[in-house]
N, C-alpha and C positions, 0 to 999 in steps of 0.2 A: 292667308291660307287658314282654313278651319282647323281648330285644335281638336285633339282627341275628345275633349269634353263636349265641344260643339257637335261632333259626329255622334257621340253616344246620346246626347240630348235629342238630336234630330231623329235618330233611329228609334228612341223611346217614344217620341211623339207620333211617329209614323205607325208604330205597332199599336199604340193606344187608339189612334184614329181608325186603324183597320178593325180592331176589336169593336169599337163603337159602331162603325158602319155595319158590321156583321150582325150585331145585336139588333140594330135598328131595322135591318132587312127582315129579320125573323119576327120582330114585333109587328111590322107593317103587314107581313103575310098572315099573322094571326088575326089582325083586325079585318083583313079581307075575308078570312074564313068566317068570322062572326057576322059580317054584313052580307056576304054572298056576292060581292062585286068590288071592283077596284075603284079608285078615285074617279068621279065623274062618269063612271061606266053605267050605261043603261042595260039592265039584264033582268030577265024574267025570274032569275034565281035569287034576286036580292031579297033579303029577309029583314033588313034593318037599315038605319041611316047613321052616318057619322055624326059625332057630337063633340068635336074638338079633340084636344089632347092636353096632357100635362107633363112637365119635365120630371125625370127621375134619375137619381144618381146611383150608380152601381160600382162597387169596388171589385175589380178583376185582378188577375195576376199581372196585367200590364199597367195597372193603376186605376184611378177613378175615372169613369166616363159618365157623360150625361146623355140620355136618350129621351125621345118623345114617345109616350105611351098613349096610343089612340083610344078613344072611347066611342061606344055606340050608344044609341038612345035607350035601348031596352036590354041589350045583352051585356052591359057593363064594359070594363076595360080589358084590353088585350094583354093581360098580365100572365097568362099561362106559361109562356116560355121562361119567364124569370121567377115565377112564384109570386103570389099576391103581395107578400110583405118582405120579400127577400131584398136585402141591400148589398149583398156580397155574393160572388160566385161560390159554388160549393167547394172549389179548391181552396179558397181563402179560409172558409170555416174549418176545413180539414186541417189546414196548416196551423190555425190557431189552436185547435184541439190537441194536435200532436205536440206543439211547443209547450202548451200548458202541462200536459202529462209528463213531458221530459224535463220539466224543472223551471220554466219561465213563469214568473209571477204575473198576476193580472195587472199589476202596476207597471211592469216593464214591457208589456205587450205593445203599448202604444208606440214606443220608440222603434221597435222592430218592424211593425207593419208600416210605419211612416217611412222607414228607410227602404223597405222592399217594394211597396206599392203606392207610396206617396199619400197615404191616408191613415190617420191615427184611429185606433180602435180603443174605445174606453173600457174601463173595468167592468161596467155593467153589461156591455156587449159581450165581453169574454165570458162572463158568467152565464149569459143566455145561450151562447154558442156551445159551451161545454155541458149544458144540460142534456145534450144528445148522449152523454155517457150513461144516462139513466137506462138506455137500452141494454148496455153491457151489464149493468147491475142486475136488471131483470132477467137477462139471459142466464147469467151465472146462478141466480137464485132459483130459477124455474126449470133448468135443464134436468130431465130425468137421469138417474144413475142406473144404467141398464146392465153394467158389468160389476162383478165383485171387486172389492179393494181390500186385499189382505192386510196391508199396512196403511194406517192413517196417522198423520202427524198433526198435532194441535199446539198452537202457541198464540200469544197475544203481544201486541205492541200498543203504545199509547200516544194519543195526539190531543191537542187542545181544540175544543169546539165550543161555540156559544150555545148555551142551553138555558132556557128560562131567564134570559137577559144577563146571564153571567157566563164567564168562560170556565169550562170544566175540563178536567183531564179524563177523556173517555177512552175506552179500550177498543182496539181494532182486533177482532178475533179472526184468525185465519186457519183454514184446514186444507190439507192436500193429501192425496192418497196415491199409492202405487198399485196399479191394476195387475191382472194376471198376465198381461202382455209385457210387464216390466217397465212401463212408462209412468212417469209422474203426471198427475192431473190436479189442477187447482179445483177444490171442491166447494169452498164457501168463503165469503168475507162478510162479517157482520160487525156492526157498531153496537157496543154494549155500554151500560151505565158504568160498569167496572168489570174486572176479570172475576166475576162472581159465579156462584153455582147457577143462578137464574139465567145469566147471559149464556153460559156454556150449554145449559140445558136447552135453551131455545135453538142454538145453532145445531146441536146434535139431533134434536127432534126434527128439525127441518131436513137434515140429511137423511134421516130414516124415512121420513115422509116422501122424499124424492126417490127412494129406492136403494139407499146404502145397504150393502149386504156383503157377506163373506169376510168380515173384518176379523182378523186373528190377533192383531197387536195394535195398541194405541201407543204412540210415542209422544210424550208430553213432559212438561215441567212439573215440579212438585208444588202444585197449587191446590189447596183444599177444595175450592169451588169446582175446579176442573175434575178432580178425582171423584168427587161426589156426583157430579153430573154424568160422568162416564159410567159409573156404577149403576146409576138410575136408568139411563137410556140404553146402555150396552152392557148389561151385567155379566154376560158370559165371556166378554172379551178380556184378554190379558193386557196388562199395562206395563210400559217400560218408561222408567224415569230417565230423563236426559242425563247422561254421565257428565257432560260438560257443566251443567248447572249444579250437580252435586259436588263436583270438584271445587267450583266457586264457593259453594256453601262451606266446604271444609276450610278453604283458604280464609274465609271471613273470621275463623277462630284461631288463626295463626299469625304471629307477627310477620311483617313484610319481609324482614331479613331472613326468615326461615322458610318462606313459601317455595322457593326454588327447590330446596332439598325435599320438602314434603310432596311437591308435585310428582316427582319420580316415584315416590312410594304409593301415592294415590293411583297413579296410572297403572302400576303393577298390580293393584288390587282390582280395579274396575275394567281393565283391558287385558286381563290374563288370557292364557291360551285355553283354559277350561274353567268350569265352575268350581271344580275341586281345587285347582291351583289358586283361584281367586279367594276361596275360603282360607286356604293356607296362608296366603299373603296378608289377608285381613288379620289373622291371629298374630302374625309377625309384626304388623303395623301397630297393633294394640300393645304388644310387649315392649316395643321400642319407644313409643310416644305417649303412653297413657299418663305418665307422670309429668312430662313437659307440657303436653297439649291435650288435656282430658276432654275439653269441649270438642276439639277436632276429631278425636277418636270416637266420641259418642255420636257426632254428626254422621260420620262415615258408616258406623255400625247401624244406625237407624235407617239409613237410606240404602244399605247394601242389597237387601232382597229385592227392593223395588227397582234398583238400577242394574240388576243382573238377569232380568227375565230374558234378555236377548240370547242367552246361552242355549235356550231350548229351540232356537231357530237355526237355519243353515249358517255355517261358519262364514261362507262367502258373503253373507248379508250383514254380519255383525257390525262392520265399520259404518254402515249406513243406517242401521236401525237402533243404535244405542244412543243417539243424540238427535236433537232437533236443529242441527247446524244448517240444513237446507232452508228451514224457515228463518233462521237468524240472518242469513244472507238476504232473504226477501225483505225482512223487517228493516235491514240496513238501507235498502233501496227506497223503501217507503219513507223512512226518516229523512233521507237525503232530499227527497222530493218535497215532503211536507214542511221542511225547514224554511223553504222560501215563502210558504203561506203564512206561517205564524199560527194564528187561531182561525179556524174555519168559522164562517158565519152561522153554520148550523150543522147538525149531524148528517143530513142528507148530502150536503156538498162534500163532507169528509168521506162518506161512503163511496160517492161517485169517483173521486180522485184516487182513493186507495185501491178500489177495485180495478180501475184503469191501469194503475201502476203495477198491480199484481199480475194482471193479465198480460201486460207488455213484458214484464220481467220473466214470467213463466212460459212465454211463447216459444222459447228455445228448448223447452223440455221435450218436445216431440222430435228433436233431432237425433237423439240416441237413447237407448234403453238404460234405465237406472239400475235395475237388478235382474238377474236371471231367475225368474219366478218358477221355472221348472224344477228347481232344487227344493222348493218349499214343501211340496206334498210328501216327498219321500222322507225328508229329514223330520218334518213336523209330525208325521204319522208315527215314525219310529220313537220320537220323544214322548208322544202322547201315550 
């Protein structure tokens, strides 16, 4: 009696043969179209003559098959149904691209494709296939921004990429905005030399050139280059320093055993119910800790004004606009994915993958509104 393995092998062979036969029929029909007549057919519509054929292997979802590609004397080969240089069906390339974006390294791709379709795909093939991600990079970079974005979030993460024959730690600059409809939109992903003023100036200038408008608040980290670039490109826009980053900066000046106690006090300052209460709590913080932790007190006082801009905006928005936590989660996904890569062979490949991961991660943003932006006009106008 045939075993289950025999049955599955026989079924797989039959499916593969059916796919091969179907492709062969389509190729033969294409050759007839080029020639204007079937084999040995006498026809006044004949425009060419057959000139033999050559074998070609194609990887399909049922496995690798070999077909005969017919040639004509003057019209070339009947490759139109497959594509002139295609060696895989589009479904295979789509699967390779998705697996790559979701975390499978180019080195591990061969084992997966071998198990699924019986054909190993090399690292160079994966690299060529995933170049299609360049279209996503171009689309994100060139799409016009036709609606205002009152809130814009800016932050950077770092990856290793080969540059001038050495591996450098380059910055991946990311920007997203909240539109008047209350939904978040990924605005830009750039690769910079570092998180410098020049890199951020380039990104912000590109956004303005694409039509960025209506910005009322930039939410960002305390980075001198970013602050300077924002003041240069968007001088009229108010800026909000991430309260989470400021809290970490305060912690860096406090011994670990005291950080839990300090955390409650810092939160009471930065996340108070009003700006007046925040100022009152800051004075209390200074009174209690200036002798024990003078550096921590000085750090909080220096960053206080920059980190409390959000009080001028709707209270219902405060929890979302006082930090860059949304970008931190995105950066975490980028780090998880790029960890499998190690060092990128160049900056272009890093940009392709990071953009693809960012687009995939942010694709769920359209499922629900992030903020009720109808509250902004009334509250902001009153504050102004």
